N, C-alpha and C positions, 0 to 999 in steps of 0.2 A: 791382643785379640787372637784367639786360636784360629788356624786355617779353616777348620770346619765351620766355625762361627761366621767367618768372612764369607765362606761359600754360601751359607744360608741367607746372609744379609744382602749380598749383592743383587740377587734377583728382586728382593723386596724393594731395595732402593731404586732399581731401574723401573719397576712398575710404578713407584711413587712419582718419579720424574716424568714418566709418560702421562700419568693421570693429571699432574700439575700442568703439563704442556697443553693437554686437551682442554682443561678448564680455561686456560689463558686464551685459547683460540676461540672460545665462545663469547657470548655477549655478557659482560659484567652486569651484575644486578643494578637496576636503575638506569641502564642505557638501552637505547632502541636497537632492534635488530636492523639489519641492512634493508633499506626500503621502508616506507611508511606502513604501519600496522593500523587497521581499523577494527573496532569491535562493534558489532550490531546487536542490540538488545531488543527483544520483543516484549510486548506487554502481556502476552499469554502464550501458551504452547502453540507451535506452528500447526501441528496436526493436519487437518484438511483445509486450514485457512490459507487459501492461495495468495491472499494479499500479504500476509506475513512471510510466506515463502518467497514472494516477489521481492520483498525487502532484503531477504537474505541473498538471493541471487544477484540483485542489483548492487548490493554492497560488495559482493565478491567480484563482480565484473568491473566495478569502478576501481577497486583495489588493484586488480590485475592491470588495468589500463594505466594506472599511476605507478606501476612498478612495485607494488606492495602486496600485503597479505591481509586476510580478514578472518575473524572468528565470530561465532554467533553464541550469545547467551540467551537461552529461552527462559522467560519468566513463567510462573504458574498461575497467572491471573489474580495475584494479590499484590497489594502495595508493598508489603514487606519483601516479597520475592523480587520485585522491581528494584527496590532499594539495595538489596543484597547484591544483585547483578551490577548495578551502577558502581557500587563501592568496590567490587572485584575488578571491574573494568578500569576504574580510576587507579587502583593499585598497580595494574599492568602498564599504565602510562602509555596508551596508544597515541597515534597522531590525532585521531578523533574518535569519539564515541557516537554511534548512530542510534538514535531512539526513534520509535514509530508509534503513531496514533496519539489522540488527545489524552490518553491515560498518563502521558509523561509531561503534560503541560506544566504542572506545578513542580514536579521533580526536576525537570530540566533547568528551571530557574534556580531552585534550591542548590543543586549540585554545581551548576555553572558558577554561581556566586561563591560557593565554598571552595572551589578549585579553579581560580581564575587563569591558571596556566594550562589547563586542560581544555581542548576544543570539543564542542558538542554540536551535533546536527540533529534536528528534530524534523521528521518527515510526516506529512499529512496533518499537521496541526501546528499551532503556535500560541504561546501564552499571551494573555492580555497584558497591556501595559508595556513598560520599557523592557527591551530584550537585552540581556547581558552581552557584553562585547565579544565573549567567547562562545556565543550560541548563534547558530544560523538555522532558520526555518525554511522549509520548502512545503508549500501548501498547493492544493489543486483547485481548479475551477470545475468541480464535479458537475455543477449546474449547467455548464455549457454542453458537455457531452450528453447529459441526461435529457436536455431539451431536444437534441437530435434524435434520441431514441423515441421520445414522445412524438416527433414528427412521423416516424415509422409506424408507431402504434396507432396514431390518429388516422393514417391512411390505410392501415391493414384491418382495423376492427370492422366487424360486420354487425356486431350487436350494439355498437355505440357505447360500450362500457369498458373501462380499463381499471386497473388497480395496481397498488404497490404493497409489497410486504417488506417493511424495513425493520431494522434492529430496535431502535429506541425513538420515542417521540420527543426529539429535541431538534432545535433549528439545524444542527449539523446534518442530520439524516434527511431533513426536508430539502437539502440541496439536491437530492436525487428525486424524492417523491413529488415535491411541488413543481420542480422543473420538468419532470416527465409529463405531468398533467398540462403544464403550460405549453410545451411543445406540441402535445396532441391537440389541444384546443386551437392552436395557431392554424391547423389545417382542417379541424373538425370541431367547430365551436359548440355544438350541441351535445357532445358526448358527456357521460357521467364518469366521475373518478371516485375511487374508494381507496383509502389508505389505512392499513392495519400494521401494528407494531408488536414485535416479539416480546420485548421487555424481559423481566425476570432476572435470574442470576447469570444467565449465559445467553445474552441477546444475539451474539454473533457466532454462536456455535451450537444451535439447537435446531437441527433439520426437521425433527418431528413436529415441533411447535410451528416452524415456518411452513411446513406442508399443510398443517391444520388451517392456518390462516389463509393460505393460498386457495385451498378448497372452499373456504367460506366466500372468498371473492369470486371464484369461478361459478359457484352455485348461485350467486346473486345475478349471474348473467354476463360477467366480464369475460372477454376472450383474449385479453392482453394483460399479462401480469409481470411487473418489474420486481426482480429479486435483489434486495439490498440488505442481506443478512450475513455477509461474510461466509463463514463455514456452514451456515444453515441453508445456503442457496440450493443445495442439492434437493432439499425437501420441496422447495417451490417448483423445481424442474419436474420432480415426480408428479406433483399435483397437476401441472400443466399437461403433462403427457397423458395422465389418466382422464383428464376432463376434456382433452382436445383443444385446449387453449394454447396460445403462444407466449413464451416467456422471454425475458431480457435479463442479462447478467451484468456483473460489475467487475472492475479491477483488472481482470485478465480475459482472454478469449475462452469463454465457458461453453461455446457452442458444441465442442466435441463431447461434452458430458451428456447431452440429450439431443443427438442429431435429429433434425426435423421439427424440434419443439422450441429451440432457442433462436430468436430472430437476430440479435446483435448484443453488443456489450459496451457499456461505458467504461473505458479502461484508463488506468493511470500509468504513465510511463515513469515508474519509480526509478528505472535504470537511468533515464535522462536526468532526473532531479538529483539523485544521489551522486552521480558522477560530476554534475555541475557544482554542487556544494562542496564535495570533497576536493575537487580541483581548486576551488577558492581557498580551502584550508591549506593545502599543500603550497599554493602560491603566496600564502601569507596575506591575502586580501582581508580587509576589515570585516569583522563580524557584526553582531547585533542587528541582523537584517532578517526580513521575511520576504520571500519571493513567491509570487503566485504563478502557477503554470496552467495554462488553458489551451484552447485550440491553436491560438497564434504561436504559443511557445512550444507546441508539440509535447506538452506534458499531460494533457487530457485530450482524449479523442474517442472514437468508436472503432470497433474492430473492422467494420466494413470499409473504413477509409485508410487502413494500414496496408503496407506492402504484403502481398501474399494472400490477401483476403479472398481473391477470386478462386483460389484452390482450397479454401476452408469449408466449414460445414454450417455456416450461419444461413438461416432461412432468407435473410434479406438479399442475398446474392442472386436469388431467383426472381427478384423484382427490380430490374434495372431502372424502370421508370421512377420508382419510389426512391431508389438510391440517388438518382439525379436530383430529386427534390432535397435530399439530405445534403448533398454537396452544395447546393445553392444556399441552403440555410447556414451551413458551415462557413461559406465565404462571406455571408452577410454578418455573421457574428464576428469573424476576424476583422472585417472592415469597420465594424462599429455600427452598421446599419440596423442590426438587431442587437439589443442589449438585454441579456438574460439577468434578472436580478438575483442577488445572492441572499437566500433566506437567512443566513447567519447574521448578516448586517442588518437585515430588516427585523430580525427577531429580538 
Protein backbone atom coordinates (compact mmCIF):
# COMPACT_ATOMS: atom_id res chain seq x y z
CA UNK A 1 0.00 0.00 0.00
CA UNK A 2 1.37 3.38 -0.99
CA UNK A 3 2.21 5.91 1.81
CA UNK A 4 -0.28 8.40 0.39
CA UNK A 5 -3.04 5.79 0.43
CA UNK A 6 -2.24 4.88 4.05
CA UNK A 7 -2.33 8.56 4.98
CA UNK A 8 -5.84 8.85 3.52
CA UNK A 9 -7.15 5.64 5.07
CA UNK A 10 -5.91 6.13 8.63
CA UNK A 11 -8.26 9.05 9.44
CA UNK A 12 -11.16 7.08 7.94
CA UNK A 13 -10.35 4.00 10.03
CA UNK A 14 -10.06 6.13 13.14
CA UNK A 15 -13.45 7.74 12.49
CA UNK A 16 -14.98 4.28 11.94
CA UNK A 17 -13.56 3.03 15.24
CA UNK A 18 -14.92 6.05 17.09
CA UNK A 19 -18.34 5.60 15.53
CA UNK A 20 -18.36 1.91 16.47
CA UNK A 21 -17.40 2.76 20.05
CA UNK A 22 -20.18 5.34 20.23
CA UNK A 23 -22.74 2.81 19.00
CA UNK A 24 -21.50 0.28 21.51
CA UNK A 25 -21.98 2.72 24.39
CA UNK A 26 -25.62 3.26 23.49
CA UNK A 27 -28.61 1.00 24.07
CA UNK A 28 -28.62 -2.03 21.75
CA UNK A 29 -31.85 -2.50 19.83
CA UNK A 30 -34.38 -4.47 21.85
CA UNK A 31 -32.88 -3.53 25.23
CA UNK A 32 -34.22 -0.93 27.68
CA UNK A 33 -32.60 2.38 28.42
CA UNK A 34 -31.32 2.92 31.93
CA UNK A 35 -34.33 3.36 34.19
CA UNK A 36 -37.90 2.40 33.25
CA UNK A 37 -39.54 4.06 30.28
CA UNK A 38 -43.30 4.66 30.14
CA UNK A 39 -45.35 5.62 27.09
CA UNK A 40 -48.61 7.53 27.55
CA UNK A 41 -51.19 7.28 24.76
CA UNK A 42 -54.19 9.61 24.53
CA UNK A 43 -57.48 8.72 22.87
CA UNK A 44 -57.63 12.13 21.13
CA UNK A 45 -55.46 15.23 20.64
CA UNK A 46 -54.66 16.92 23.94
CA UNK A 47 -55.41 20.43 22.70
CA UNK A 48 -57.46 22.24 25.35
CA UNK A 49 -58.49 18.99 27.04
CA UNK A 50 -57.06 19.48 30.52
CA UNK A 51 -57.92 15.92 31.49
CA UNK A 52 -55.67 14.45 28.79
CA UNK A 53 -52.97 16.98 29.71
CA UNK A 54 -53.25 15.85 33.32
CA UNK A 55 -52.61 12.28 32.17
CA UNK A 56 -49.45 13.43 30.43
CA UNK A 57 -48.08 15.36 33.40
CA UNK A 58 -49.15 12.60 35.78
CA UNK A 59 -47.28 9.97 33.78
CA UNK A 60 -44.24 12.22 33.55
CA UNK A 61 -44.26 12.87 37.28
CA UNK A 62 -44.63 9.18 38.08
CA UNK A 63 -41.80 8.30 35.72
CA UNK A 64 -39.50 10.84 37.34
CA UNK A 65 -40.37 9.56 40.81
CA UNK A 66 -39.52 6.03 39.69
CA UNK A 67 -36.21 7.07 38.15
CA UNK A 68 -37.40 6.70 34.59
CA UNK A 69 -38.61 8.63 31.56
CA UNK A 70 -41.87 9.06 29.68
CA UNK A 71 -43.08 9.81 26.20
CA UNK A 72 -46.53 10.82 24.91
CA UNK A 73 -48.24 9.52 21.76
CA UNK A 74 -51.32 11.61 20.86
CA UNK A 75 -54.08 9.90 18.89
CA UNK A 76 -56.36 11.79 16.51
CA UNK A 77 -59.71 10.58 17.86
CA UNK A 78 -59.97 7.53 15.58
CA UNK A 79 -59.68 3.84 16.35
CA UNK A 80 -57.00 3.38 13.69
CA UNK A 81 -54.86 6.16 15.18
CA UNK A 82 -55.13 4.57 18.63
CA UNK A 83 -54.13 1.19 17.20
CA UNK A 84 -51.18 2.68 15.36
CA UNK A 85 -49.94 4.36 18.54
CA UNK A 86 -50.30 1.21 20.62
CA UNK A 87 -48.40 -0.80 18.02
CA UNK A 88 -45.63 1.80 17.94
CA UNK A 89 -45.47 1.76 21.72
CA UNK A 90 -45.30 -2.04 21.86
CA UNK A 91 -42.45 -1.96 19.34
CA UNK A 92 -40.55 0.42 21.65
CA UNK A 93 -40.95 -2.10 24.51
CA UNK A 94 -41.39 0.30 27.44
CA UNK A 95 -41.81 -0.83 31.02
CA UNK A 96 -45.52 0.02 30.74
CA UNK A 97 -47.94 1.58 28.28
CA UNK A 98 -50.41 3.99 29.89
CA UNK A 99 -53.80 4.36 28.18
CA UNK A 100 -56.61 6.72 29.19
CA UNK A 101 -60.45 6.78 28.94
CA UNK A 102 -63.07 4.21 27.98
CA UNK A 103 -62.07 4.49 24.31
CA UNK A 104 -59.31 1.98 25.15
CA UNK A 105 -61.50 -0.58 26.93
CA UNK A 106 -61.54 -3.11 24.10
CA UNK A 107 -58.11 -2.23 22.71
CA UNK A 108 -56.43 -2.66 26.10
CA UNK A 109 -57.67 -6.26 26.31
CA UNK A 110 -56.86 -7.02 22.68
CA UNK A 111 -53.27 -5.81 22.86
CA UNK A 112 -52.60 -7.07 26.38
CA UNK A 113 -53.61 -10.57 25.29
CA UNK A 114 -51.56 -10.29 22.08
CA UNK A 115 -48.47 -9.11 23.97
CA UNK A 116 -48.47 -10.89 27.37
CA UNK A 117 -44.93 -9.73 28.24
CA UNK A 118 -45.86 -6.05 27.84
CA UNK A 119 -47.41 -4.28 30.85
CA UNK A 120 -50.43 -2.03 30.29
CA UNK A 121 -52.17 0.51 32.53
CA UNK A 122 -55.64 1.89 31.78
CA UNK A 123 -56.73 5.08 33.55
CA UNK A 124 -60.31 6.28 34.07
CA UNK A 125 -61.96 3.10 32.82
CA UNK A 126 -61.77 -0.69 32.82
CA UNK A 127 -63.07 -3.32 30.41
CA UNK A 128 -65.89 -5.64 31.39
CA UNK A 129 -65.13 -9.25 32.18
CA UNK A 130 -61.82 -10.83 33.09
CA UNK A 131 -58.81 -8.47 33.07
CA UNK A 132 -55.59 -9.82 31.50
CA UNK A 133 -52.78 -10.42 33.99
CA UNK A 134 -50.60 -7.76 32.33
CA UNK A 135 -53.27 -5.03 32.55
CA UNK A 136 -54.05 -2.81 35.56
CA UNK A 137 -56.98 -0.40 35.72
CA UNK A 138 -57.37 2.71 37.82
CA UNK A 139 -60.90 4.10 37.95
CA UNK A 140 -62.41 6.99 39.86
CA UNK A 141 -65.46 7.40 42.07
CA UNK A 142 -66.49 10.58 40.28
CA UNK A 143 -69.92 10.32 41.82
CA UNK A 144 -68.57 11.05 45.32
CA UNK A 145 -66.94 14.36 44.39
CA UNK A 146 -69.91 15.32 42.20
CA UNK A 147 -72.24 14.74 45.17
CA UNK A 148 -70.20 17.28 47.16
CA UNK A 149 -70.54 19.85 44.37
CA UNK A 150 -74.26 19.20 44.45
CA UNK A 151 -74.32 20.04 48.15
CA UNK A 152 -72.75 23.39 47.26
CA UNK A 153 -75.22 24.01 44.43
CA UNK A 154 -78.21 23.09 46.58
CA UNK A 155 -77.16 25.58 49.23
CA UNK A 156 -76.20 28.36 46.80
CA UNK A 157 -79.15 28.28 44.39
CA UNK A 158 -81.65 31.10 44.68
CA UNK A 159 -83.94 29.97 41.89
CA UNK A 160 -84.28 26.39 43.04
CA UNK A 161 -83.11 25.21 39.62
CA UNK A 162 -79.81 23.54 38.70
CA UNK A 163 -78.53 21.82 35.58
CA UNK A 164 -75.71 19.84 33.99
CA UNK A 165 -74.20 19.94 30.52
CA UNK A 166 -72.45 16.60 29.98
CA UNK A 167 -70.75 15.04 26.98
CA UNK A 168 -72.76 11.88 26.28
CA UNK A 169 -76.00 10.44 27.63
CA UNK A 170 -74.52 7.18 28.93
CA UNK A 171 -74.28 5.81 32.50
CA UNK A 172 -70.62 6.83 32.77
CA UNK A 173 -71.41 10.55 32.44
CA UNK A 174 -74.38 10.20 34.76
CA UNK A 175 -71.77 9.58 37.46
CA UNK A 176 -71.43 13.37 37.42
CA UNK A 177 -74.88 14.62 36.47
CA UNK A 178 -77.03 12.30 38.60
CA UNK A 179 -74.73 12.57 41.62
CA UNK A 180 -74.68 16.37 41.35
CA UNK A 181 -78.48 16.38 41.48
CA UNK A 182 -78.51 13.86 44.34
CA UNK A 183 -76.14 15.98 46.45
CA UNK A 184 -78.17 19.11 45.75
CA UNK A 185 -81.42 17.45 46.77
CA UNK A 186 -79.81 16.18 50.00
CA UNK A 187 -79.84 19.80 51.23
CA UNK A 188 -82.63 21.23 49.06
CA UNK A 189 -85.21 18.49 48.32
CA UNK A 190 -87.58 20.62 46.23
CA UNK A 191 -85.15 21.93 43.61
CA UNK A 192 -85.48 21.13 39.88
CA UNK A 193 -82.68 19.51 37.87
CA UNK A 194 -82.13 19.59 34.09
CA UNK A 195 -79.53 17.52 32.22
CA UNK A 196 -78.49 18.13 28.60
CA UNK A 197 -75.86 16.27 26.56
CA UNK A 198 -73.55 17.47 23.78
CA UNK A 199 -73.38 14.25 21.75
CA UNK A 200 -72.32 14.44 18.11
CA UNK A 201 -68.92 13.65 16.66
CA UNK A 202 -66.95 15.66 19.22
CA UNK A 203 -68.79 15.48 22.56
CA UNK A 204 -65.74 16.32 24.69
CA UNK A 205 -64.32 19.10 22.56
CA UNK A 206 -67.18 21.30 21.33
CA UNK A 207 -67.32 24.51 23.42
CA UNK A 208 -69.82 26.15 21.06
CA UNK A 209 -72.37 23.38 21.47
CA UNK A 210 -71.69 23.17 25.22
CA UNK A 211 -72.32 26.91 25.54
CA UNK A 212 -75.56 26.65 23.58
CA UNK A 213 -76.86 23.94 25.92
CA UNK A 214 -75.73 25.83 29.03
CA UNK A 215 -77.64 28.91 27.86
CA UNK A 216 -80.70 26.73 27.34
CA UNK A 217 -80.43 25.64 30.96
CA UNK A 218 -79.89 29.12 32.37
CA UNK A 219 -82.70 30.58 30.24
CA UNK A 220 -85.02 28.05 31.85
CA UNK A 221 -84.18 29.61 35.23
CA UNK A 222 -81.25 27.54 36.52
CA UNK A 223 -78.57 29.52 38.34
CA UNK A 224 -76.13 26.62 38.96
CA UNK A 225 -74.64 24.70 35.99
CA UNK A 226 -72.28 21.72 36.14
CA UNK A 227 -69.87 21.45 33.16
CA UNK A 228 -68.87 17.88 32.26
CA UNK A 229 -67.76 18.21 28.64
CA UNK A 230 -63.96 18.02 28.81
CA UNK A 231 -62.53 20.48 26.32
CA UNK A 232 -65.98 22.03 25.86
CA UNK A 233 -66.24 23.29 29.44
CA UNK A 234 -65.04 26.74 28.44
CA UNK A 235 -68.30 27.22 26.57
CA UNK A 236 -70.31 26.43 29.70
CA UNK A 237 -68.25 28.92 31.69
CA UNK A 238 -68.89 31.62 29.08
CA UNK A 239 -72.62 30.96 29.27
CA UNK A 240 -72.56 31.15 33.06
CA UNK A 241 -70.73 34.45 33.00
CA UNK A 242 -73.08 35.96 30.41
CA UNK A 243 -76.20 34.84 32.26
CA UNK A 244 -75.02 35.56 35.79
CA UNK A 245 -75.18 31.89 36.80
CA UNK A 246 -72.55 29.94 38.74
CA UNK A 247 -70.70 27.02 37.17
CA UNK A 248 -68.83 23.94 38.36
CA UNK A 249 -65.88 22.26 36.60
CA UNK A 250 -64.25 18.84 36.47
CA UNK A 251 -60.92 17.02 36.44
CA UNK A 252 -58.67 19.97 37.40
CA UNK A 253 -59.02 23.36 39.10
CA UNK A 254 -60.87 25.32 36.42
CA UNK A 255 -61.75 28.28 38.65
CA UNK A 256 -59.00 30.49 37.13
CA UNK A 257 -60.71 30.19 33.72
CA UNK A 258 -63.64 32.34 34.86
CA UNK A 259 -62.96 33.95 38.25
CA UNK A 260 -66.15 34.83 40.06
CA UNK A 261 -68.24 32.40 37.98
CA UNK A 262 -66.88 28.97 38.94
CA UNK A 263 -67.78 27.66 42.38
CA UNK A 264 -65.67 24.49 42.61
CA UNK A 265 -64.50 21.43 40.69
CA UNK A 266 -64.79 17.65 40.96
CA UNK A 267 -61.16 16.73 40.38
CA UNK A 268 -59.35 13.50 39.63
CA UNK A 269 -55.92 12.93 41.14
CA UNK A 270 -54.51 11.21 38.09
CA UNK A 271 -51.02 11.83 39.45
CA UNK A 272 -51.84 9.71 42.51
CA UNK A 273 -53.39 6.90 40.46
CA UNK A 274 -50.73 6.72 37.74
CA UNK A 275 -47.90 6.70 40.27
CA UNK A 276 -49.64 4.00 42.31
CA UNK A 277 -50.18 1.70 39.32
CA UNK A 278 -46.77 2.26 37.73
CA UNK A 279 -45.09 1.62 41.07
CA UNK A 280 -46.91 -1.73 41.18
CA UNK A 281 -45.57 -2.51 37.69
CA UNK A 282 -41.99 -1.64 38.64
CA UNK A 283 -42.23 -3.68 41.83
CA UNK A 284 -43.51 -6.67 39.87
CA UNK A 285 -46.80 -6.96 41.71
CA UNK A 286 -49.59 -9.04 40.21
CA UNK A 287 -51.77 -7.38 37.58
CA UNK A 288 -55.21 -8.23 36.29
CA UNK A 289 -56.70 -5.76 38.76
CA UNK A 290 -59.03 -2.77 38.87
CA UNK A 291 -58.66 -0.26 41.70
CA UNK A 292 -61.24 2.45 42.45
CA UNK A 293 -60.10 5.79 43.85
CA UNK A 294 -62.56 8.03 45.69
CA UNK A 295 -62.58 10.46 48.59
CA UNK A 296 -61.11 7.93 51.04
CA UNK A 297 -58.25 7.06 48.66
CA UNK A 298 -57.53 10.73 47.78
CA UNK A 299 -58.09 9.88 44.14
CA UNK A 300 -61.30 11.90 43.72
CA UNK A 301 -62.04 15.11 45.60
CA UNK A 302 -63.09 18.74 45.11
CA UNK A 303 -60.75 21.69 44.70
CA UNK A 304 -61.99 23.38 47.88
CA UNK A 305 -60.74 20.47 50.00
CA UNK A 306 -57.21 20.45 48.57
CA UNK A 307 -54.10 22.15 49.90
CA UNK A 308 -53.82 25.74 48.73
CA UNK A 309 -57.54 26.14 48.03
CA UNK A 310 -57.74 29.16 50.34
CA UNK A 311 -55.51 31.16 47.99
CA UNK A 312 -57.34 30.00 44.86
CA UNK A 313 -60.12 31.62 42.85
CA UNK A 314 -63.07 29.32 43.52
CA UNK A 315 -66.28 31.09 44.59
CA UNK A 316 -66.95 28.53 47.33
CA UNK A 317 -64.05 29.89 49.37
CA UNK A 318 -66.20 32.98 50.06
CA UNK A 319 -68.77 30.76 51.79
CA UNK A 320 -67.07 29.11 54.78
CA UNK A 321 -70.41 28.01 56.23
CA UNK A 322 -71.24 26.03 53.09
CA UNK A 323 -67.72 24.66 52.89
CA UNK A 324 -68.14 23.29 56.41
CA UNK A 325 -71.26 21.44 55.22
CA UNK A 326 -69.16 20.02 52.38
CA UNK A 327 -66.52 18.78 54.82
CA UNK A 328 -69.20 17.12 56.92
CA UNK A 329 -70.64 15.37 53.85
CA UNK A 330 -67.14 14.30 52.79
CA UNK A 331 -66.47 12.76 56.20
CA UNK A 332 -69.78 10.89 56.12
CA UNK A 333 -69.01 9.46 52.69
CA UNK A 334 -65.55 8.34 53.80
CA UNK A 335 -66.98 6.71 56.94
CA UNK A 336 -69.75 5.00 54.98
CA UNK A 337 -72.58 6.87 56.67
CA UNK A 338 -73.51 8.33 53.28
CA UNK A 339 -73.34 5.93 50.33
CA UNK A 340 -73.44 7.62 46.93
CA UNK A 341 -74.70 5.11 44.32
CA UNK A 342 -72.68 4.50 41.17
CA UNK A 343 -74.90 5.13 38.09
CA UNK A 344 -72.69 2.80 36.02
CA UNK A 345 -73.49 -0.15 38.25
CA UNK A 346 -77.14 0.79 38.36
CA UNK A 347 -77.30 1.34 34.60
